[in-house]
N, C-alpha and C positions, 0 to 999 in steps of 0.2 A: 883467222889472221888478217883477213882483208878489212876487218872493222877498224884496225889501227894502221891502215896502209899509209896514210899521209905522213905520220911520224916515222914509220919504218923506212919509207922512201928516203927521207932525209938521212937516216942512219946509213943506208946503202951509199948515198952520195958522199957521205963523210968517210966512207971506208971502214965503218965500225963492224966488228964481229959481234953477232948476237944469236941468241937462241929464242925460239918461239914455242910457248906451250899453248896448245889449241884443244878446246873441248871437242871431242870427236864422237861421243855418245853420251846419252843421259838416261836416267831412270828415276821414276818417282818425281818428287817436287824439287827438281834441280834448279838452282838459281840462275844459271846461264844456259843458253842453247848451243848446239853444235856450231862451231865457227868462232865462238868467243875466244879471245886470246890474251895472253900475258907475254910480253917480250922483255928480255934482260940482256943488256950489252956486256962487253968484257970489263967495263968499269963498274958494273953493278947497278947502273941506271935501269929502272923498270917502268914500263907503261902498260896499260890495259888491265884486264881482270878476267879471271876464269870462274870465280865463285862468289863475287861480292864480298870477299874478305875471309871466308871460312878456311880455305886451304892455301891462300896466297903465299904464306911464308914457306910452306913445304914445296910448292911449285917453283917458287923463286930459287930455292936451293937446287931443285932438279935442273933448272935452266943453267945455273952456274956449273953444275957437274957436267951437263951435256956439252957445254962450251969447252971444258977441259978434255973430255973423252972424245969429242968429235963424232958421237954416235947418237941416233935417236933412241928414245925410251918411251914405252907406253905404261902409264900408271893409272890405277883405279882408286878413287876416293869414295868412301861411303860413310855410314854412321854405325858406330859400335856401342851398344849398351854395356858390353862387358868391360870395356876399357874407357872410362870417362875422360882420360887424358889423350886418347888417340886423336890424331889429326883426321878430321872428318867434317861432314856437312851437318850443321845443326838442324836443317830442314828435313833430314831423313832421306834425302835423295842419293843417287849414285851418279858420279861422272867419271868418264874415262878421258884421260888427257895424254895427248901425244906431244912430247918435247923434241924439237928438231933444231939442231944447229943450222943456221942459214949462212951458207958460204957459196954464193953463185948459183948456177943452175937456172931454172925458170922463175925462181922466187922474185928476183928484182923486177922482171918484166911484169909479173902478176901484180906486184905492189904498185908499180907505176900506172898500170891500167886502172886499178881500183882508186888510187889517189886522183887520177885524172877524170874520174867519172865515166870510164869506158866499160862496156860490157865484156866480161871475161869470166872464165871458170877455172879454178885451180883444183885439180883432182889429185889427191894424195892417198897412198896406201897406208891405212891405219890398222889393219889387221891382216896378217898373212906371214909368209916366210920372213925370217929375221933379216935376210939380205936385201929384201925389197921394202922394208918398213920405212916410211917417210919419203919414198921416191915420188916425184911429182910430174904432172903434165899440165900445161897451160892450154886451154881450149878457147878459141875465139868464136863469135856468133856464127860465122859462115861454116864452121866445122873444122877449119885448119887448126893444127895444134903444134906446140913446141915442147921439146924435152922428151923423156922416155921413162916409163915405169920399170924398165928392165924386164927380164924374163922373156916369155914368148913374144914374137913380133906382133901377133894378133891382139895381144893384150892392150897395146896402145890404141888400136883402132876401135876396139870395143869400149874401152874406157872413155875415149873421146866422144863416141856416140851417146853414151849414157850421160856424160857431163853436159853435152850440148842440149839434151832434153831438159835437164834441170835448169840450164841457163835460159832456155826459151821460156820457162815458167817463172824465172826470177827467184828460184828457191835454192836453199842450201840444205843438203841432206847426205845420207850415206846410201851406198848401193853395193850389193854383193854380186860378184861375177867370178867366173872360173879363172884360175891362175894362168891358163893357156889362152884366155880371151874367149873361150866358148861359153855356152849357157850351162855347162855342167863341169865336172872335174873338181879338183881341190879349190875351195872358195877362198877369196880374199875380199876385204872390204875397203871401199874407197870413200873418203870424205870429199864431197864436191862442194867447195865454197864458191858462191856466185856473186860477182860484183856487177850490179846493174845501175843505170842512171837513177837518180833520186825520183821517187814517184811524184806526180804532179798534183798540186792543189790549184784549181782555178776559181778565183773569187770574183763573182759578177756583182758589180755595184760598188762604186767608190765612196762608201759612207764610213762614218766613224766606227761602226761595228766591224767593217772590213779591215780597218787598220789593226784592230786587236786580233782578228782572226789570222792576219798575215803573220803576226809575231808568234802566235801559237803554232801555226803551220810550219814555220821555219824551225821552231823548237822541236817539232816532231820529225824533222828531216825531210819535209816536202820541198820541192821546187815550186815556189808560189808565184802565180800570175794574177794580177788584178786587171779586170777588163770592165770598161764603162764607155758608153757612147758620148759622154759629156766631157769634153776636154778641160773644162774649168775645174772639174773634180778629179779626173784621172791624171794625176801628175806624180812624177817620182818624188817631188818634195813632200807630198802628203803621205807617200808610202815608201819611205827610204829603205825599209827592210825587205820589200818585195824583190824578187829576182827580175821581174819585168812588169811594166805597166803599159797596157794596150788601150788605145782610144779607137774603139770600133763598136758597131752594133754587136751585142753579145752573141746572137744566133749566127751572125756572119763569121765572127771569129771562131766560134766552136766548129763551124763547118770546115774550116781550113786548117785548124791546128791539130797536133798529134795528141791522141789520148790512147790509153790502154786499160787493161784490167785492174790497174792499181790507182788510176786517176780518180780524184774526188772533185765534184763540182758543187760549189756552194753559191746559191742564188740569193742575194741579199737585197735586190732592188725593190721587191714587192710592188711592182708597177706592171700592170697587165701588158702594156705595149712592149715591154722588154721581156717579161717572164714567159708569156705564152709561146711566142715563136722559139725562144731559147729552150724551154722545157719540152716542147714538142719534139725537138731534135735530140735533146740530152737523154730523154727516156728511152730512146731507141739505140743508144750507144752502149757497148759492152764495158762500162766503167764500174768502179767499185762502189760509188756512192753518189747520189743526187739528192741534195737537200735544198729547200726553199723557205725563206723567212716570210713571216706574215701572221696575222691574227687568224683565229679559226674561221672568222667570217671571210677574210681574204682567201684562206685555203679553200673554202667551199666554192666561192666565186671562181677562183682560178681553176679548180677541178672541172667545173661546168664548162668554162671556156676551152679547156684542153679536150674534153669530150667532144665539144662542138667542132673542133678541128681534126677529129679522127683519132685521138689518143685512146688506146684500148684500156680496159680495166686492168689487164695484166701489166701494162706499162705503168699505169697510175700507181699500182701497188709497189713499185720500186721507189716512189717519191717519198722522201722523209720531209713531211710538212705537217704542222709547223716544225721547223728545223731544230735539232738538238734534243738533249735529254732534259727531263724535268728536274732542274736544280734550284728552281726559284730565282733564276738569274735576272738581274735588272741592268747592270752596267754593261758596256761593250765588252769589257774583259771577262766578266762572268758569263756573258752570252757566248763568247768565243770558246770558253772552257766547256760549256754545255755542248756546243757543236763538235768540238774536238773529241769529247767523251763519247758521243754517239758514233763518230767515225772509228775510233779505236775499238769500241765494243763490236761494231760490225766487222772490222778487220780481223779481230782476234776471237770472235765467237762468244763474246761476253754477254751477260744478260742485262747489265746496267743497274742491277739492284745492289744494295749495300751488302758487303761481305759479312758484316756483323749478323750472326744468326742464320746466315744462308748456308745451305748444305750443297754448295756447288764448288767445282774446282777453282782454285785461285788462278791457275794458268790454263789457258785454252789453246788448242791448235786451230787457229782460224784459217781462212782461205790462203793467206800468204804468210802465215807464221813460219819462222824457221823450223825446219823439220828435223826429226831424229832419223832413225832408220825408216826408209820409205818402202822397203820391201826387198826381198831377195829375188834376183833374176836367176832362175834355175833352168 
């Protein structure tokens, strides 16, 4: 649900009644992952998607019915060879969808947090006693929480702890806990949707290739920063789509700015006086990706310089250089696509090879891919 929070926040502010259908579990080659949502208001307006079109019509009807009944409903959609006209998924997967009328509670606060780019987790009961289905808890990064799941008082405390762990990791997933909040007893399942600030892409080098990479980075949902020590090149006018443009020596900026395990660093300067001190620091940081532009000769010379300043072979192995996948790219836009493809492949666990003729999964669960069931806590 948090993936369409901005529009839903406007609906809340306008006083609209609406129901939200959320993917809560998947099996096989499902088109959308847990947390994907479709919302329908009392006038019949719909936003979002739960299946890319396969079962949208049926889910739309479930939302309209839930608005009338005022009760949540859990529905499973799969594929049936026996009935060619059954509503189902053409890909052969299975999805479980929870439809919930949204009327107050912690939902508006969760939507505002997600729309504002704040970190928060929404934990909802998606499997368990009928009287608790759809109950929600909003959990903040420090561990404080709002709302209640109902049932045993310890349930809220346990659920908040589990949700905070997922929030710290920036993941959406499901967790099974006991109905009484213990590690045993009658289980129920929580869907924990996490809203975290956009991951960062920092592009070093204010060149024409950087302008194209900024556009691709924004398209992929990154908060994009361009950094260059040369003020004549590092200007907002040259990079209007960047979230920020910084005039500073790259290694000095990297030393003071915030990065995390989702941050990607793209070094496009291919100038040793910038690259070496920058990469010396970058390769020691716990970031998702470090890539550097340059020819193979530049790459070899740069690696020698990095070894000379004490960069280890293990650290050098983290460097993607020359940057990007082999697409035969020539233009800045093609090169940006090549870099982005390498970033996505690393993020999602892809091989980078053509799917035609390959016997590999189309969808991978990479390091920060949205998760399905992540395990039962017993």
